C-alpha positions, 0 to 999 in steps of 0.5 A: 150446153148441150141441150139434151144432156144440159151437160156441157161438151158432147151427149154421154152415151154408153159407146166409149168414145174414140180418141179421134171424137176427142180430138175433135171434140176438143180442137172445137172448143179451143176455136170457139174458146179462141172466137169467143176472145178475140169477140172480147177483144174487141168489143175492149178496144175503144178506142177502135170501135171510136174509129170505126164509128168516126168513118161511118159517120164521115162517110155517111156526111160525104154521101150526104154532101154528094147527094147534095150536089148531085142534086140540091132541089131534092134535098132541098125538099127532103129538107122541107118535108122534114120540117113539116112534119117535126116542126119543133125542133126546127122552130126551137133551133130558128129562136136560139138562133135570134135570141143569140143574134139579138144578144149579140146586137146588143151587146155591139151597140153598148161597145 
């Protein structure tokens, strides 16, 4: 949309446009349309998007592993800071693990 006129395309003026100007507008419109089609195709390619996301997560995990290998004490300190900042998820996790261990022990004792 043209901001000046509220219509699609270039602003209309009193002077006629040359064939070169018209051809340039057509070429520009084709390029914009091509870019739009490419963007829509990329958004609908779910398999490629999932693959890209998996690669990002793998890379992030590898970077974290390398950070722990390089300085395990700092990694432990970071984990401790996270627990102190928000202990509820870790407490819930501990309770779940404890419940699973108790359940497992009871099953073993029955056999």
